[in-house]
All heavy atoms as an XYZ file, in Angstrom:
752
protein
N    -149.564    -51.945    -67.143
C    -149.963    -53.319    -67.380
C    -149.044    -54.221    -66.561
O    -147.902    -54.433    -66.968
C    -149.832    -53.685    -68.860
C    -150.474    -52.754    -69.877
C    -150.064    -53.140    -71.286
C    -151.962    -52.807    -69.735
N    -149.516    -54.715    -65.435
C    -148.697    -55.608    -64.629
C    -147.365    -55.007    -64.214
O    -146.361    -55.713    -64.183
N    -147.342    -53.707    -63.951
C    -146.104    -53.043    -63.562
C    -145.239    -52.595    -64.719
O    -144.131    -52.110    -64.523
N    -145.726    -52.753    -65.949
C    -144.980    -52.353    -67.143
C    -145.707    -51.193    -67.810
O    -146.919    -51.223    -67.962
C    -144.852    -53.542    -68.132
C    -144.206    -53.102    -69.428
C    -144.071    -54.678    -67.505
N    -144.957    -50.172    -68.197
C    -145.524    -49.028    -68.906
C    -145.405    -49.264    -70.403
O    -144.317    -49.543    -70.904
C    -144.767    -47.734    -68.533
O    -144.864    -47.539    -67.126
C    -145.341    -46.536    -69.271
N    -146.525    -49.153    -71.113
C    -146.538    -49.318    -72.564
C    -146.702    -47.967    -73.233
O    -147.615    -47.215    -72.902
C    -147.684    -50.248    -72.992
C    -147.926    -50.370    -74.496
C    -146.729    -51.002    -75.194
C    -149.192    -51.175    -74.762
N    -145.809    -47.671    -74.184
C    -145.912    -46.482    -75.015
C    -146.110    -46.980    -76.445
O    -145.256    -47.683    -76.976
C    -144.634    -45.624    -74.935
C    -144.714    -44.444    -75.886
C    -144.387    -45.165    -73.519
N    -147.244    -46.651    -77.056
C    -147.523    -47.062    -78.432
C    -148.021    -45.851    -79.198
O    -149.024    -45.246    -78.817
C    -148.558    -48.181    -78.461
N    -147.315    -45.487    -80.272
C    -147.679    -44.282    -81.010
C    -147.229    -44.374    -82.463
O    -146.480    -45.265    -82.835
C    -147.062    -43.028    -80.333
O    -147.631    -41.861    -80.901
C    -145.551    -43.000    -80.482
N    -147.704    -43.430    -83.251
C    -147.355    -43.332    -84.666
C    -146.698    -41.980    -84.922
O    -147.130    -40.967    -84.370
C    -148.622    -43.438    -85.545
O    -149.273    -44.657    -85.253
C    -148.286    -43.395    -87.011
N    -145.670    -41.973    -85.759
C    -145.039    -40.731    -86.202
C    -144.904    -40.799    -87.722
O    -144.849    -41.878    -88.299
C    -143.658    -40.515    -85.540
C    -143.799    -40.259    -84.065
C    -142.728    -41.682    -85.790
N    -144.886    -39.643    -88.364
C    -144.774    -39.618    -89.826
C    -143.441    -39.046    -90.257
O    -142.879    -38.179    -89.599
C    -145.921    -38.780    -90.411
C    -147.259    -39.451    -90.172
C    -148.333    -39.022    -91.148
O    -147.992    -38.661    -92.288
O    -149.501    -39.080    -90.763
N    -142.947    -39.566    -91.392
C    -141.735    -39.042    -91.993
C    -140.466    -39.326    -91.203
O    -139.516    -38.555    -91.271
N    -140.436    -40.436    -90.465
C    -139.272    -40.775    -89.661
C    -138.634    -42.036    -90.226
O    -139.333    -43.007    -90.519
C    -139.683    -41.002    -88.184
C    -138.505    -41.450    -87.362
C    -140.289    -39.733    -87.608
N    -137.319    -42.040    -90.373
C    -136.645    -43.220    -90.919
C    -136.494    -44.300    -89.848
O    -136.602    -44.017    -88.652
C    -135.317    -42.844    -91.569
C    -134.269    -42.416    -90.565
O    -134.045    -43.069    -89.558
N    -133.610    -41.311    -90.852
N    -136.258    -45.544    -90.252
C    -136.158    -46.648    -89.291
C    -135.094    -46.449    -88.210
O    -135.300    -46.829    -87.055
C    -135.834    -47.860    -90.175
C    -136.445    -47.524    -91.495
C    -136.248    -46.046    -91.645
N    -133.980    -45.842    -88.555
C    -132.941    -45.593    -87.551
C    -133.418    -44.669    -86.449
O    -133.117    -44.879    -85.268
N    -134.182    -43.649    -86.836
C    -134.722    -42.720    -85.840
C    -135.784    -43.396    -84.978
O    -135.909    -43.102    -83.783
C    -135.296    -41.472    -86.511
C    -134.205    -40.571    -87.085
O    -133.033    -40.692    -86.660
O    -134.527    -39.753    -87.966
N    -136.567    -44.311    -85.585
C    -137.552    -45.063    -84.794
C    -136.848    -45.864    -83.709
O    -137.280    -45.889    -82.552
C    -138.346    -46.024    -85.683
C    -139.363    -45.440    -86.637
C    -139.975    -46.554    -87.478
C    -140.443    -44.688    -85.898
N    -135.771    -46.530    -84.076
C    -135.010    -47.329    -83.107
C    -134.480    -46.431    -81.992
O    -134.539    -46.786    -80.813
C    -133.871    -48.059    -83.791
C    -133.154    -49.041    -82.883
C    -132.028    -49.778    -83.590
N    -132.447    -50.525    -84.742
C    -132.898    -51.776    -84.718
N    -133.017    -52.398    -83.575
N    -133.232    -52.392    -85.824
N    -133.977    -45.251    -82.343
C    -133.457    -44.312    -81.334
C    -134.555    -43.868    -80.372
O    -134.321    -43.766    -79.165
C    -132.835    -43.088    -82.007
O    -131.707    -43.459    -82.759
N    -135.747    -43.605    -80.909
C    -136.869    -43.210    -80.055
C    -137.211    -44.320    -79.068
O    -137.427    -44.064    -77.882
C    -138.097    -42.887    -80.908
C    -138.009    -41.622    -81.685
S    -139.531    -41.442    -82.676
C    -138.966    -40.348    -83.925
N    -137.269    -45.546    -79.570
C    -137.578    -46.688    -78.705
C    -136.502    -46.874    -77.642
O    -136.809    -47.149    -76.480
C    -137.722    -47.970    -79.529
S    -139.298    -48.112    -80.362
N    -135.244    -46.729    -78.038
C    -134.152    -46.882    -77.081
C    -134.255    -45.860    -75.958
O    -133.957    -46.164    -74.805
C    -132.799    -46.768    -77.782
C    -132.458    -47.982    -78.623
O    -133.108    -49.038    -78.450
O    -131.545    -47.882    -79.470
N    -134.710    -44.668    -76.299
C    -134.881    -43.628    -75.279
C    -135.957    -44.042    -74.271
O    -135.783    -43.869    -73.061
C    -135.257    -42.307    -75.965
C    -135.121    -41.120    -75.088
C    -133.661    -40.833    -74.872
C    -133.485    -39.515    -74.152
N    -132.165    -39.405    -73.548
N    -137.061    -44.609    -74.765
C    -138.143    -45.038    -73.875
C    -137.690    -46.197    -72.989
O    -138.000    -46.243    -71.802
C    -139.414    -45.425    -74.673
C    -140.475    -46.015    -73.757
C    -139.975    -44.212    -75.403
N    -136.923    -47.138    -73.540
C    -136.530    -48.314    -72.762
C    -135.483    -48.003    -71.698
O    -135.148    -48.864    -70.896
C    -136.095    -49.469    -73.659
C    -134.682    -49.426    -74.140
C    -134.297    -50.722    -74.844
C    -132.867    -50.659    -75.308
N    -132.441    -51.854    -75.987
N    -134.984    -46.756    -71.660
C    -134.123    -46.351    -70.546
C    -134.875    -46.492    -69.232
O    -134.268    -46.711    -68.194
C    -133.605    -44.930    -70.743
C    -132.566    -44.827    -71.844
C    -132.116    -43.404    -72.104
O    -132.483    -42.482    -71.345
O    -131.382    -43.202    -73.100
N    -136.205    -46.348    -69.284
C    -137.060    -46.681    -68.145
C    -137.162    -48.203    -68.172
O    -137.767    -48.768    -69.070
C    -138.430    -46.029    -68.290
C    -139.423    -46.491    -67.241
O    -139.211    -47.478    -66.542
N    -140.521    -45.776    -67.131
N    -136.561    -48.879    -67.216
C    -136.436    -50.334    -67.261
C    -137.760    -51.081    -67.203
O    -137.817    -52.269    -67.496
C    -135.481    -50.808    -66.173
C    -134.069    -50.289    -66.437
C    -133.031    -50.860    -65.505
O    -133.385    -51.576    -64.556
O    -131.851    -50.588    -65.747
N    -138.848    -50.394    -66.828
C    -140.176    -51.021    -66.790
C    -140.990    -50.683    -68.027
O    -142.197    -50.918    -68.045
C    -140.959    -50.560    -65.555
C    -140.642    -51.401    -64.355
O    -140.485    -52.614    -64.460
N    -140.537    -50.769    -63.199
N    -140.382    -50.125    -69.051
C    -141.128    -49.631    -70.207
C    -141.012    -50.545    -71.424
O    -140.015    -51.219    -71.623
C    -140.649    -48.236    -70.581
N    -142.092    -50.521    -72.214
C    -142.119    -51.148    -73.532
C    -142.582    -50.074    -74.504
O    -143.610    -49.427    -74.274
C    -143.081    -52.353    -73.584
C    -143.221    -52.878    -75.001
C    -142.606    -53.457    -72.650
N    -141.823    -49.870    -75.568
C    -142.173    -48.881    -76.586
C    -142.476    -49.574    -77.900
O    -141.744    -50.467    -78.314
C    -141.026    -47.903    -76.789
N    -143.581    -49.163    -78.523
C    -143.923    -49.609    -79.868
C    -144.203    -48.342    -80.674
O    -145.157    -47.624    -80.386
C    -145.164    -50.528    -79.887
C    -145.481    -50.942    -81.313
C    -144.963    -51.746    -78.998
N    -143.349    -48.065    -81.652
C    -143.502    -46.849    -82.443
C    -143.585    -47.231    -83.914
O    -142.760    -47.984    -84.418
C    -142.342    -45.864    -82.207
C    -142.238    -45.532    -80.710
C    -142.534    -44.605    -83.038
C    -141.060    -44.652    -80.351
N    -144.591    -46.694    -84.577
C    -144.790    -46.936    -86.001
C    -144.428    -45.664    -86.760
O    -144.941    -44.589    -86.456
C    -146.237    -47.314    -86.283
S    -146.579    -47.481    -88.041
N    -143.562    -45.810    -87.722
C    -143.194    -44.698    -88.588
C    -143.814    -44.891    -89.960
O    -143.638    -45.935    -90.577
N    -144.571    -43.895    -90.399
C    -145.226    -43.974    -91.706
C    -144.469    -43.089    -92.685
O    -144.239    -41.910    -92.428
C    -146.703    -43.519    -91.612
C    -147.470    -44.415    -90.646
C    -147.352    -43.525    -92.993
C    -148.881    -43.954    -90.352
N    -144.072    -43.698    -93.801
C    -143.394    -42.981    -94.881
C    -144.133    -43.291    -96.170
O    -143.937    -44.363    -96.759
C    -141.931    -43.424    -94.984
C    -141.086    -42.839    -93.880
O    -141.028    -41.632    -93.727
N    -140.451    -43.684    -93.101
N    -144.999    -42.391    -96.588
C    -145.775    -42.613    -97.805
C    -146.713    -43.788    -97.649
O    -147.561    -43.804    -96.768
N    -146.549    -44.806    -98.485
C    -147.450    -45.957    -98.473
C    -146.900    -47.125    -97.658
O    -147.499    -48.198    -97.651
C    -147.714    -46.422    -99.899
N    -145.774    -46.933    -96.962
C    -145.225    -48.034    -96.172
C    -145.062    -47.612    -94.719
O    -145.083    -46.429    -94.389
C    -143.878    -48.482    -96.737
O    -142.916    -47.467    -96.591
N    -144.903    -48.626    -93.881
C    -144.749    -48.372    -92.453
C    -143.632    -49.245    -91.895
O    -143.386    -50.348    -92.377
C    -146.048    -48.675    -91.722
N    -142.980    -48.729    -90.885
C    -141.983    -49.488    -90.138
C    -142.390    -49.450    -88.666
O    -142.853    -48.424    -88.172
C    -140.590    -48.877    -90.290
C    -140.044    -49.055    -91.668
O    -139.765    -50.163    -92.093
N    -139.916    -47.958    -92.404
N    -142.208    -50.573    -88.007
C    -142.493    -50.669    -86.580
C    -141.182    -50.906    -85.847
O    -140.355    -51.709    -86.279
C    -143.421    -51.848    -86.280
C    -144.786    -51.718    -86.856
C    -145.096    -52.268    -88.087
C    -145.786    -51.047    -86.165
C    -146.363    -52.164    -88.620
C    -147.056    -50.936    -86.698
C    -147.343    -51.487    -87.923
N    -141.006    -50.217    -84.736
C    -139.875    -50.466    -83.854
C    -140.430    -50.767    -82.473
O    -141.429    -50.180    -82.058
C    -138.961    -49.247    -83.793
N    -139.791    -51.695    -81.788
C    -140.219    -52.047    -80.440
C    -138.982    -52.213    -79.581
O    -137.974    -52.759    -80.036
C    -141.032    -53.333    -80.457
S    -141.662    -53.828    -78.830
N    -139.054    -51.748    -78.345
C    -137.960    -51.930    -77.401
C    -138.550    -52.184    -76.023
O    -139.589    -51.627    -75.669
C    -137.060    -50.698    -77.375
N    -137.875    -53.032    -75.254
C    -138.313    -53.386    -73.908
C    -137.172    -53.158    -72.931
O    -136.042    -53.588    -73.179
C    -138.714    -54.858    -73.844
S    -140.073    -55.312    -74.926
N    -137.477    -52.496    -71.814
C    -136.492    -52.298    -70.760
C    -136.201    -53.608    -70.035
O    -136.951    -54.580    -70.134
N    -135.109    -53.615    -69.264
C    -134.653    -54.833    -68.597
C    -135.703    -55.441    -67.672
O    -135.896    -56.655    -67.660
C    -133.378    -54.547    -67.799
C    -132.166    -54.303    -68.659
C    -130.941    -53.997    -67.813
C    -129.769    -53.632    -68.708
N    -128.595    -53.251    -67.926
N    -136.357    -54.630    -66.875
C    -137.357    -55.167    -65.946
C    -138.593    -55.665    -66.694
O    -139.206    -56.649    -66.282
C    -137.719    -54.126    -64.889
C    -136.580    -53.886    -63.911
C    -136.945    -52.905    -62.818
O    -138.125    -52.840    -62.415
O    -136.031    -52.197    -62.353
N    -138.954    -55.001    -67.776
C    -140.088    -55.461    -68.585
C    -139.776    -56.830    -69.188
O    -140.644    -57.717    -69.216
C    -140.414    -54.451    -69.682
N    -138.531    -57.033    -69.631
C    -138.124    -58.334    -70.166
C    -138.202    -59.399    -69.080
O    -138.698    -60.508    -69.307
C    -136.703    -58.255    -70.776
C    -136.719    -57.367    -72.020
C    -136.177    -59.651    -71.109
C    -135.341    -56.988    -72.529
N    -137.743    -59.059    -67.875
C    -137.796    -60.010    -66.757
C    -139.227    -60.409    -66.431
O    -139.481    -61.515    -65.929
C    -137.116    -59.405    -65.527
N    -140.178    -59.534    -66.750
C    -141.602    -59.823    -66.497
C    -142.257    -60.557    -67.655
O    -143.434    -60.867    -67.606
C    -142.348    -58.522    -66.189
C    -141.919    -57.900    -64.876
C    -142.595    -56.571    -64.636
C    -142.075    -55.957    -63.332
N    -142.555    -54.598    -63.140
N    -141.498    -60.807    -68.741
C    -142.017    -61.594    -69.854
C    -142.121    -60.889    -71.193
O    -142.429    -61.524    -72.200
N    -141.880    -59.583    -71.242
C    -141.974    -58.843    -72.507
C    -140.840    -59.266    -73.449
O    -139.726    -59.532    -73.008
C    -141.918    -57.341    -72.252
N    -141.137    -59.321    -74.745
C    -140.137    -59.697    -75.759
C    -140.406    -58.844    -76.994
O    -141.397    -59.052    -77.704
C    -140.263    -61.183    -76.084
C    -139.166    -61.708    -76.951
N    -139.019    -61.349    -78.276
C    -138.160    -62.571    -76.671
C    -137.971    -61.977    -78.775
N    -137.427    -62.730    -77.819
N    -139.523    -57.895    -77.269
C    -139.721    -56.950    -78.370
C    -139.899    -57.652    -79.709
O    -140.754    -57.274    -80.504
C    -138.560    -55.965    -78.438
N    -139.106    -58.675    -79.979
C    -139.192    -59.379    -81.263
C    -140.552    -60.005    -81.490
O    -141.119    -59.916    -82.585
N    -141.094    -60.632    -80.455
C    -142.410    -61.264    -80.580
C    -143.519    -60.229    -80.680
O    -144.481    -60.404    -81.441
C    -142.657    -62.209    -79.408
C    -141.694    -63.388    -79.412
O    -141.104    -63.715    -80.425
N    -141.518    -64.008    -78.263
N    -143.405    -59.147    -79.911
C    -144.421    -58.087    -79.949
C    -144.487    -57.485    -81.349
O    -145.555    -57.386    -81.952
C    -144.124    -56.991    -78.904
C    -144.285    -57.543    -77.480
C    -145.039    -55.776    -79.124
C    -143.743    -56.614    -76.399
N    -143.338    -57.072    -81.880
C    -143.325    -56.381    -83.166
C    -143.745    -57.317    -84.304
O    -144.391    -56.897    -85.262
C    -141.956    -55.703    -83.418
C    -140.921    -56.669    -83.940
C    -142.089    -54.533    -84.364
N    -143.419    -58.601    -84.185
C    -143.826    -59.562    -85.224
C    -145.354    -59.658    -85.292
O    -145.942    -59.588    -86.372
C    -143.237    -60.946    -84.949
C    -143.606    -61.966    -86.031
C    -143.046    -63.363    -85.780
N    -141.628    -63.353    -85.463
C    -141.114    -63.609    -84.238
N    -141.897    -63.901    -83.239
N    -139.819    -63.561    -84.050
N    -145.994    -59.798    -84.132
C    -147.459    -59.917    -84.109
C    -148.135    -58.637    -84.588
O    -149.121    -58.685    -85.322
C    -147.940    -60.277    -82.701
C    -147.608    -61.697    -82.309
C    -148.249    -62.098    -80.999
O    -149.448    -61.815    -80.808
O    -147.544    -62.696    -80.163
N    -147.598    -57.502    -84.190
C    -148.172    -56.217    -84.613
C    -148.033    -56.040    -86.123
O    -148.979    -55.645    -86.800
C    -147.496    -55.060    -83.844
C    -147.968    -55.078    -82.390
C    -147.782    -53.715    -84.494
C    -147.216    -54.139    -81.490
N    -146.851    -56.330    -86.658
C    -146.616    -56.157    -88.090
C    -147.508    -57.067    -88.923
O    -147.964    -56.679    -90.010
C    -145.150    -56.416    -88.420
N    -147.781    -58.265    -88.445
C    -148.634    -59.191    -89.195
C    -150.032    -58.617    -89.392
O    -150.643    -58.823    -90.434
C    -148.691    -60.552    -88.486
C    -147.407    -61.335    -88.657
C    -147.359    -62.621    -87.847
O    -148.206    -62.879    -87.016
N    -146.335    -63.424    -88.095
N    -150.517    -57.852    -88.431
C    -151.831    -57.219    -88.557
C    -151.825    -56.226    -89.720
O    -152.817    -56.071    -90.430
C    -152.239    -56.530    -87.233
C    -152.461    -57.604    -86.158
C    -153.484    -55.662    -87.415
C    -152.589    -57.070    -84.755
N    -150.686    -55.578    -89.944
C    -150.548    -54.595    -91.023
C    -149.934    -55.219    -92.279
O    -149.381    -54.505    -93.121
C    -149.711    -53.416    -90.549
N    -150.019    -56.539    -92.412
C    -149.552    -57.208    -93.614
C    -148.054    -57.293    -93.762
O    -147.543    -57.434    -94.864
N    -147.343    -57.221    -92.653
C    -145.888    -57.260    -92.724
C    -145.305    -58.359    -91.869
O    -146.009    -59.252    -91.410
N    -144.002    -58.252    -91.646
C    -143.305    -59.238    -90.842
C    -142.028    -58.624    -90.306
O    -141.581    -57.593    -90.780
C    -142.992    -60.483    -91.669
C    -142.846    -61.724    -90.808
O    -142.761    -61.633    -89.583
N    -142.813    -62.864    -91.448
N    -141.454    -59.264    -89.315
C    -140.216    -58.799    -88.725
C    -139.980    -59.503    -87.421
O    -140.664    -60.469    -87.093
N    -139.041    -59.016    -86.669
C    -138.728    -59.606    -85.381
C    -137.411    -59.092    -84.881
O    -136.858    -58.139    -85.413
N    -136.925    -59.755    -83.836
C    -135.658    -59.321    -83.271
C    -135.440    -59.888    -81.894
O    -136.037    -60.886    -81.515
N    -134.607    -59.228    -81.156
C    -134.192    -59.665    -79.835
C    -135.229    -59.261    -78.777
O    -136.126    -58.461    -79.054
C    -132.838    -59.048    -79.505
C    -131.738    -59.413    -80.507
C    -130.441    -58.721    -80.175
C    -130.560    -57.229    -80.443
N    -129.359    -56.467    -80.241
N    -135.077    -59.792    -77.561
C    -136.016    -59.413    -76.490
C    -136.029    -57.919    -76.187
O    -137.072    -57.367    -75.845
C    -135.514    -60.199    -75.275
C    -134.812    -61.374    -75.847
C    -134.175    -60.867    -77.128
N    -134.875    -57.242    -76.351
C    -134.814    -55.834    -75.982
C    -135.068    -54.869    -77.131
O    -135.430    -53.720    -76.904
C    -133.476    -55.510    -75.325
C    -132.307    -55.614    -76.291
O    -132.317    -56.516    -77.157
O    -131.378    -54.791    -76.185
N    -134.912    -55.308    -78.391
C    -135.056    -54.390    -79.516
C    -135.394    -55.150    -80.795
O    -134.792    -56.191    -81.070
C    -133.745    -53.625    -79.709
O    -133.857    -52.690    -80.750
N    -136.354    -54.631    -81.564
C    -136.781    -55.314    -82.784
C    -137.387    -54.327    -83.767
O    -137.879    -53.269    -83.379
C    -137.794    -56.396    -82.447
N    -137.352    -54.717    -85.049
C    -137.926    -53.906    -86.126
C    -138.778    -54.787    -87.028
O    -138.528    -55.992    -87.153
C    -136.824    -53.280    -86.979
C    -135.900    -52.324    -86.280
S    -136.628    -50.714    -85.936
C    -136.830    -50.045    -87.568
N    -139.766    -54.171    -87.675
C    -140.614    -54.886    -88.629
C    -141.172    -53.881    -89.629
O    -141.191    -52.682    -89.380
C    -141.759    -55.594    -87.911
N    -141.655    -54.421    -90.738
C    -142.282    -53.583    -91.751
C    -143.753    -53.921    -91.859
O    -144.186    -55.007    -91.480
N    -144.525    -52.971    -92.362
C    -145.950    -53.186    -92.606
C    -146.301    -52.674    -93.992
O    -145.811    -51.632    -94.406
N    -147.132    -53.424    -94.697
C    -147.488    -53.051    -96.062
C    -148.819    -52.324    -96.174
O    -149.043    -51.589    -97.120
C    -147.538    -54.310    -96.937
C    -146.209    -55.022    -97.044
C    -146.344    -56.307    -97.812
C    -145.039    -57.073    -97.796
N    -145.173    -58.417    -98.329
N    -149.725    -52.561    -95.216
C    -151.075    -52.003    -95.288
C    -151.246    -50.917    -94.223
O    -151.606    -51.196    -93.081
C    -152.099    -53.128    -95.079
C    -153.534    -52.655    -95.279
O    -153.761    -51.434    -95.424
O    -154.433    -53.518    -95.266
N    -150.977    -49.659    -94.631
C    -151.036    -48.575    -93.634
C    -152.448    -48.316    -93.129
O    -152.616    -47.684    -92.093
C    -150.375    -47.275    -94.147
C    -151.091    -46.724    -95.379
C    -148.903    -47.487    -94.422
C    -150.609    -45.333    -95.774
N    -153.472    -48.833    -93.807
C    -154.840    -48.665    -93.295
C    -155.061    -49.493    -92.024
O    -156.030    -49.275    -91.300
C    -155.870    -49.065    -94.360
O    -155.875    -50.466    -94.562
N    -154.156    -50.425    -91.739
C    -154.271    -51.283    -90.559
C    -153.363    -50.853    -89.404
O    -153.290    -51.535    -88.385
C    -153.926    -52.733    -90.925
C    -154.799    -53.335    -91.996
C    -156.134    -53.697    -91.452
C    -156.940    -54.425    -92.525
N    -158.272    -54.718    -92.100
N    -152.685    -49.723    -89.541
C    -151.741    -49.276    -88.521
C    -152.428    -49.075    -87.173
O    -151.934    -49.522    -86.139
C    -151.041    -47.963    -88.954
C    -150.251    -48.174    -90.231
C    -150.171    -47.419    -87.834
C    -149.157    -49.187    -90.174
N    -153.578    -48.405    -87.146
C    -154.263    -48.164    -85.879
C    -154.655    -49.476    -85.209
O    -154.482    -49.635    -83.994
C    -155.497    -47.280    -86.080
C    -155.132    -45.839    -86.416
O    -153.986    -45.419    -86.119
O    -155.990    -45.129    -86.970
N    -155.172    -50.430    -85.995
C    -155.523    -51.738    -85.445
C    -154.292    -52.428    -84.876
O    -154.344    -53.042    -83.807
C    -156.154    -52.637    -86.515
C    -157.513    -52.135    -86.988
O    -158.157    -51.354    -86.249
O    -157.928    -52.524    -88.090
N    -153.195    -52.334    -85.590
C    -151.960    -52.974    -85.148
C    -151.492    -52.396    -83.808
O    -151.175    -53.145    -82.878
C    -150.877    -52.813    -86.212
N    -151.468    -51.071    -83.710
C    -151.020    -50.444    -82.457
C    -151.987    -50.714    -81.305
O    -151.559    -50.886    -80.167
C    -150.814    -48.944    -82.644
C    -149.582    -48.556    -83.441
C    -149.510    -47.048    -83.625
C    -148.304    -49.062    -82.778
N    -153.283    -50.778    -81.619
C    -154.268    -51.073    -80.571
C    -154.068    -52.485    -80.014
O    -154.397    -52.752    -78.865
C    -155.691    -50.914    -81.109
C    -156.057    -49.489    -81.470
S    -156.163    -48.401    -80.047
C    -157.694    -48.954    -79.353
N    -153.513    -53.376    -80.804
C    -153.303    -54.754    -80.357
C    -152.103    -54.872    -79.421
O    -151.938    -55.898    -78.750
C    -153.112    -55.676    -81.553
O    -151.842    -55.451    -82.153
N    -151.264    -53.860    -79.356
C    -150.048    -53.928    -78.542
C    -150.363    -54.238    -77.085
O    -149.654    -55.029    -76.445
C    -149.261    -52.628    -78.659
N    -151.407    -53.642    -76.557
C    -151.770    -53.869    -75.151
C    -152.082    -55.341    -74.899
O    -151.545    -55.948    -73.967
C    -152.960    -52.991    -74.762
C    -153.393    -53.186    -73.330
C    -154.595    -52.335    -72.994
C    -155.049    -52.630    -71.571
N    -156.383    -52.177    -71.299
N    -152.932    -55.929    -75.723
C    -153.314    -57.329    -75.536
C    -152.124    -58.263    -75.739
O    -151.954    -59.242    -75.015
C    -154.451    -57.725    -76.479
C    -155.786    -57.075    -76.164
C    -155.889    -55.629    -76.648
O    -155.195    -55.262    -77.637
O    -156.632    -54.853    -76.025
N    -151.290    -57.961    -76.731
C    -150.105    -58.789    -76.994
C    -149.176    -58.760    -75.785
O    -148.710    -59.798    -75.316
C    -149.388    -58.328    -78.275
C    -150.269    -58.596    -79.505
C    -148.029    -59.000    -78.426
C    -149.805    -57.889    -80.765
N    -148.908    -57.568    -75.263
C    -148.037    -57.433    -74.104
C    -148.636    -58.126    -72.875
O    -147.942    -58.868    -72.183
C    -147.746    -55.962    -73.811
C    -146.878    -55.687    -72.582
C    -145.514    -56.373    -72.707
C    -146.727    -54.195    -72.377
N    -149.916    -57.906    -72.630
C    -150.565    -58.540    -71.479
C    -150.453    -60.057    -71.527
O    -150.247    -60.705    -70.489
C    -152.045    -58.138    -71.397
C    -152.263    -56.746    -70.877
C    -153.720    -56.330    -70.841
O    -154.509    -56.796    -71.701
O    -154.080    -55.550    -69.948
N    -150.556    -60.646    -72.711
C    -150.481    -62.097    -72.825
C    -149.086    -62.631    -72.516
O    -148.933    -63.811    -72.189
C    -150.919    -62.549    -74.227
O    -149.928    -62.247    -75.197
N    -148.072    -61.793    -72.601
C    -146.695    -62.207    -72.345
C    -146.287    -62.087    -70.886
O    -145.399    -62.810    -70.434
C    -145.719    -61.342    -73.159
C    -145.799    -61.543    -74.631
S    -144.590    -60.454    -75.413
C    -144.734    -61.051    -77.082
N    -146.899    -61.151    -70.183
C    -146.450    -60.848    -68.824
C    -146.741    -61.992    -67.862
O    -147.799    -62.595    -67.905
C    -147.089    -59.547    -68.331
C    -146.712    -58.306    -69.134
C    -147.459    -57.092    -68.612
C    -145.206    -58.065    -69.109
N    -145.774    -62.243    -66.994
C    -145.874    -63.329    -66.011
C    -146.725    -62.910    -64.828
O    -146.711    -61.806    -64.401
C    -144.481    -63.713    -65.508
C    -143.589    -64.193    -66.618
C    -142.183    -64.413    -66.125
C    -141.264    -64.782    -67.265
N    -139.871    -64.821    -66.916
């Protein structure tokens, strides 16, 4: 997407700290944006991270994760390079992750 690679996926049984670590690994690619949703029972956590070049092109992890979490009935945010959010409605997780592409595209310069 405009020179930025988007990784958006769901994993089960992963704690929020591990989600952040996964995102940090993806953002080592400076053109990458990672959005990972961890499902634990009836709740979900979203982690987002953006590499340096992706940020320079307009990506902002805090804004991305906030918009995605709102689709799943949650909220959150953070810094341009790393952010976390929660979601209450796991039936909306797929819709939330599918929106990541459009959200990111709207940010890119």
